[in-house]
N, C-alpha and C positions, 0 to 999 in steps of 0.2 A: 751406463749409454746403451745397454741391451734392451732395457724397457723402455724405453724413449719411442712413443709415436706421433707425438706433436710439437710443433713448435712452442706452443705455452710451455711444454713439459720443460723442452729445452732451456727455457729462460729463465723458468722456475728453479731447476736445478743450479745451473749456471750460475745466475746472479747470486746465489749463497755460497755454493763450493770456491767461487774465484771470485769473491766480492770485491778484495783489494787490489786484485790482477787487474792491469791494463788489458781491456779490450780493443779499443780503439785508436788510434793516433794518426796527427796528421800535421805537416809542417806547415807552419803561417810565417812567415817572414825568418827568421832565424832561431824559432824554436818551436817544439813539438806541443801540441794542444793534446792533452790525455785524458781518457775517459776510462774511467773503471766498469768492470760486470756491476757492479753495484750501482753505480752510476746510470748505466744504462736502464736498469729497471726502474731505476726512479724517473727519468726520461719517458720511458717508454708509460709508465703510470700516468704523467701529465698528460702525451700526447692523447691516451685513451679518453682522461678526462674532457678536452678540449675536442676529441672525435664526435663522442657521445652526445656532447652539449651543439652541437652541429648535426645529430642526426644520424650519425653512424650507427647502425645495429649490425647484427650478426647477418652475415649474408650479403650485406651492402657493399659497394667497390668502393674503392679509392684510389686514386691514379697516382702514378709516385713517376717523378721526372726531375732529375738533376745531372751534376757531374758527378764522381766519385766523390764521395765524403762522409763523415762518420753520421751524420743526418740521416743519411740513407737508409742504413741496415735498420737504424733505431727506429724510424717510420714503418719500414716494412714491420719490422716485430712488433710496434704497436698495433697495427694493422691486424694481423694476423691473429694473434695471440686475444682479442678481441672478439675472433671469428667472424671478422670482415674478411674482405678477400682484395688482397694487392694485384693493381693491375702497374706493373714496373713498365715504361716505355723508354725507347731506345733516344739517349739525351743527343746522339748525331741526326735525328731527322728534324728535317724542318717542318714551319709550322702548318703547312699544308699537307704534312704525310702523320702527322699527331692528332689533328682535329679529326680526322675519320675514325682513329683508333679510341679517341674519347667518345664520339659519338656512337658508336659500335657497344664501345664497353657501357656506358651510360653512368659513370662514378656519381656518389656521391659529392665528392668534390675529389680537388686535386693536391696534393703537396708538392711542392717544388721549390728551386730557388727563384730569387727575383728575376733573371732572364727567362725561364718557361712562363710566367706567370701573364707575358706579353703577348703569347701562343693564344689566349682565351679573352682577349681584352675584345668586346664586343656581342660575344657568346653569353651561352645560357651559363657557362661556369663562371663568369668573371668574378662575381662576387664568393665564390666556391674555393678559394685559394687559400692555403694556409702555408706560410712562407718558412724556407727551411732557415734562413737567416734570424727567426724571431724564437726558435726552439727556447734561447737561454731567458728569454722574456716572458715564456708563461708560468702561469699561477701555480701552487701546489697543486696536487693531485685531489685532495679531498678524499672522498668516499672510492675505494678502490673498485674497478669496473672488472668484475671477474663471470663472464659467460661461458657456459659450456663450451669446449673446441673438443670435438673426436675425429679420430683418426680418418675418418672420412669425410671431412669437415673440408670444402672448399678453401684453400688458401692461395692461391695467385691464377690469374690469368696472364699468360704470356704470349705475345703476339708475334708470330714469324711470318715472313714473307708468303704473301698468296699468289696466286697462277692468275688471278682475274684484276690484279690491281688493289683488292682488299687485304691484307692479311688476314691470318687465321690466327682465332686465341685458344691457346692451350691451356685446358683446364687442369690445375695439377692439387693436389688434395695434402694434406698434412702428410699422411701416410706416404704418397708420392716422395714426398721432399726426405722427408726423415727416413723413411727406409734405403733411400737412395745413399744417403752420406753414411748412414751406419754401414751399411754392407760394405761401401768404398771404404771406410775406414779399416774393416776387417783386410784388407788387402795393402794400401797404402797407409801408413803408420803416422798421424800429429801427434805429436807431444806437447803438453802445458810448456815446456821452454823453449818451443820453436816461438819464431819471429815471421810473420809471413806479411810477405808484400803484396798489394791486391793494385792490380794494373788495368786488369779486363774492365771492360764497362760491368758495371753491378747489375743490370737490368737483364744481360746474357745469363741464362742458366747455368752455363759453366762455371762463372764466376759467384752466381748466387750460392750454388749447392757447394762448390771446393772452396773458393776462396774467400766466402761468405759463411755457411754453416758448417762446412769442412773445418776450419780453423776457431768457431766461435763454440761448439761442440767440444773441442778439444782443449779449452782453456787457454788458448795461445792468445797472443797478441797481432791485430792484424794494423799495418802500416799502410795508409793511403797514401799514392804517390801522388803529389801533387802538379806532378808533368809527365809527359810521355816520353821525353826528351830523354836519349839513352845515358846523358852525362848526369842529369836530375837524378833517373832511377838507382845509376851506379853511387851517387851519395847518399841516398836513402839507404841504399845497401851497407854502403861503410859505417854511416852514423848509427844503423840499428842493429847491425851484426843479423840481418837476417839469413835466414834457414831455408825458406820455401817458398816459391812463386808460381803461381797460373801464368800460360802465356800463348800465344798463338803461335805456330810457326814463325811467321815473319818477325816477330821480337827477337826472337834467338836465333834467326839469319842477321839481324842489325847487328846482333851483339857479336857473332862471331866474325863478318866483316869489318867491324870496327876495332877488335883485334888483331885480325891479319893486316889492317891498315896500319897500324900502331908499329907493328913488328918491321913491316916495311918502311914505313919512316926512318925507321931507330936502323935500319938495315943490319936487322935480326936474321931475316927469313932464313939464310942457309942454318943457323943455330937453330931456329925454330922446327926446320926439317929433320935435322937431327934428333931434338929432343921428340919427336912422335915416334920417330923410327925406334928410339930406346925406350920409350911407353909402350909401344907396339911388340916389341920384342919382350917386355915381362909379361905385357897382357896373353901373350901366347901359352905362358906356362901359369895363369890363371893369377898371375899379381897385378891389380893396377896403383902404380905409382905414378899417377899422373899429377894428384897433386902437390908431391912432391916436385917433380921436375918443373911443372910450371905454376910455383907458388906466388911469381908476381902477377900472374892472373888472376890466380884467386885471392889476391891482395885487391885488386880493382874490385871484383864483388862483394868485399867486405871481409873474408876469408871464414865464412861462417857457412856458406851455402852447403845446406845436406842433399837437398835434391830440387830441379825443376820439374815442373808437370805442363806437358804440352797437350792440347785438344782443338778441337774445330776446324782444322784442316790436315791434310798430311801434310808430313815434314820429309826435308830432305834426308835420306838415310845415311848420307857423307856427312852432312853436318850432326848429324846425332853421335855417330861414332867419333868424329873428331872432337867433341864436348867431352866424349867418353874417355877418350886418351887422355886428354887433360884433367882427367879427375872428376869430370861432373858429372851426373845419372841425370838424365831426363828423362821422366817416365811417361810415356806415351798412351792413351787409355781413347775411347769410344763413345759415341753416344748420338741422343739429339733430343732435343727441347721435350718433345713428345712422351723421353723416359726418362726426364727430371734431371741431369739427362744421360750419368753414369749406365752404360750398358758393359764396359769390360775396359780392365785396365793391366797395365805393366805394374811391376814391385819394383823395389831396390833390390832385395834379395834374387829376382830371376826377373831380367830386365831384359827381353827378346826383342833387340832393333829391326823395325821393319814391322812387326806384328802390333796389334792395339792388343797386346794383353790376354789375358783368360777373362772368361764373363764373371761379376762379382757374385758374391755368395746370394743366394734368395731370386737372383735372377736365372729364366731360362731361354737360350737360344737354341732355334734350331735351323735349318736350309731348306728353303721349298725343294722339293723336289728336282724340277725340271729348270730352275730358273736359278738356285744357291742364293737366292734372295735371304738376308737374313731377318728371322721373325723373333720377336722378344715377347716374354711371359714375364710376370711378376708384380712387385708391388708398387716398384717405379713407373709402371706405365700408365698415361692419363688418362682422366675420366672421359674424357673427349675435346672436341673444339667447340668452341662457346658458340651457343646459336645455331651451330652447323651440323645435324646429326647426319646428313647427305654424305659430308666428306669426313665425318668420323668411323661411319661404316664402312668408307674405302680402305681404312686404314688399321683399323680395328678388327679381325675378323676372327671369332670363335675364341675371344683372349689374347689372339696373338697380332703384336702391332708388326705391320709391317714395314719396316723400315726405307722399302727403295733402294737398298743398297745390297751388293753382289759380293759375297766372301767365301773363306773356307778355311777350317781347322787343320792345324799340322798335328801330328802323331803325339806332340805332348799336352793339345787342347789349348795353342795358343790360336786366336782370332786373325785372320788376316783381309784387309778391306781391299777386294779387288776393281771395282768398277761401281757404277750406277744403276739400276733401271730406270729409275727416276732421269730426267734432264736436269737436274737440279746443277746449277753452277756452284763451287765454293771458294768463293773471294780469297786473298793472302790472309783477311784478318778473321777468317772462320764464318763469316756470316753466308747463308744461304740464296743467292739469287736465282728466281724462277725466270726461265726463256720467254714463257708467255705473258708476265708481266711485261716485260721489256719491246715485247712483239706488238702489244697492243698500243703501246705510244708511238711505235713506228707506225702503225696503220694510220695514223692520222696525220702523218708527212704527206700529203698530195703527190709528191712527185716518187714516192715508192710504191711499185705494182705489190712485189712481194716481201717480206723479212723472214729470216731464220738465224733467231739468236743460239750460239754456241760456246761455250767454254775451251778453253786450248789452253794448254800448259805453257807456261813462261819458262823458256829454255836458259835465261843466263840473268844476272843482276841480283838483287836482295831477295826479290820474290822466285827466284827458279823454285819450280816444282809445284808451284800454287797455280790457278788459274785466274784468266781474264777473260773478260766478254767480248765475242765477235761475233759479227755479224754478216751472212751472207744475202745481199741485196738484188733482186730483180728491179730496175728502174722502170717506171711507167715510160711510155712511146714520147718520145721528143723531151726528155729530161735528162740533163747531163749528170756525169757522175760530180763535178765540182758543187753543183747544186743541192744534189744529196747530204754532201760533207759537211758544207754549210751549215744545214739543216739537223745532221746529227750534233753536231757541235753545240748548236743551240739548245738542242734536248740536254746534254752531257751538263749544260751549264744549271739543268733544273732538278738534277738530282744528286740523291747523296754519292759520293766518291766511289763508294765500291760497285755502282752500278753504270757506271760509265760504260760506252762503247770504247773499247780501246784499238780495235782493229776492224776494218770493211774489205770486205771481198764484193766483188761486184760479179755477175753472170747475166747472160742475154735470156739465155732460156728459162723456163718455168721452173719451179723448184718439183721434185719429186713427190708425190702424194699418194695416200692410200686410198681407196674406192670412195671410203666418207670425207675426202679432201681433206685431208691432216697429214700436214708435212712430214716427211720421213726422216726424222733429224739425221738418223745413220747413214742413208744415201747419201744425204746432203754432205756430211762430213766427209765420206768416201772419196765424194765425186769431186768435193774441192781440194782435197789432200789436208783439210785439217784436224 
């Protein structure tokens, strides 16, 4: 593993080393469809033959969009290992959000499921679609496609939400992705006998790097969840003996709430509290007997869970600690798409709750002198933003990636995130929301004079600790609050769920601004008590 520098090398090594091991599987009806590492290599060869016939050459972009399924990673491997560039798109986006990304990246063709082929009807890409449903009908590969792939070869363009309505395409090379995986695996160990449950969207760099490549490089079996409902996930865990899973805080919060709800229904709450107290007592002496005390809970999760991995957003430390008392280890890390994405993470051996762990090997992090902004440098830092050098120059200065996050290190080198310089709102699903984007839409509403988007902490319920979108609005003269609420409700119907405005606060006075007439968000938050 230590010499791996490209995705092509990863595929070549593992298709031979783990040829008969199941790489991907997914439940279809009552049975699991299974694909071995050897069969993955065969499908990749078939796909590359088709892509080549359709005019895809090294450097050419290929859009990729579908629900999580085995065909997605096989398509990603086919694209990248022939020197072409994968453009993974968010399957939750609506047609009107996907088309600008396709127009910006100008892919040679799009690989997708039938549902998403409808998105490009009537466009230049209507007849440039390869359906995943037809992968099993592909003819034999014939002559092998064997283009040179170097570590510096561009592997993917991953779009993140932009500040002016058009997202930015993060350019990640083979070195970026593979180095991040290899270095992270030095800290968080994954073994060939692990069984990985993949639940996060595959286009998300966290899942691509950890849930796909981290597992694939390690020779594990990846099970793709056919549903994100808690019951279905638990069934997947039970039927497959799942040992590892990546998730965002909300997923684990849902699991935790479900445990408490079932305990309450069975009138076992007092017993549960006693078990927590006993576990805490032994924990004080360095003994974790949670797996013994909470054996029935572990059975619900299949009884084989070795660790959960969490990222994408801050997680309630009390939930982390309570899972720990029940004998479940949740490993929290930190990163961003621009760093492929892992910058730091905890590990099973030393898991410090509240921190995002230590910086992974090969990556250097320093804190800006006056702001304590986290700056990162290493082989995992992106090439830049696609066709946006001006934006690249704003975040990569002298080889250092300026994350926009503020933090500090403790005496043992564990990193803690304490805030953000940028105004990014982190939704409960780990997705970044940029205030300017939503403000741009609000400016189109005639009844609104001024608007300032802020992220506010959710104080209770399943999403406690994460952020929701709030807006402070100054109405135009003569316009009513009800009229504005109605207009905002209509806007909410048109955007993806995590960008919807959850709270509206009205004010009569103009919003505080700088001399350059930029709204002072900090001042708005302070004045409005948000």
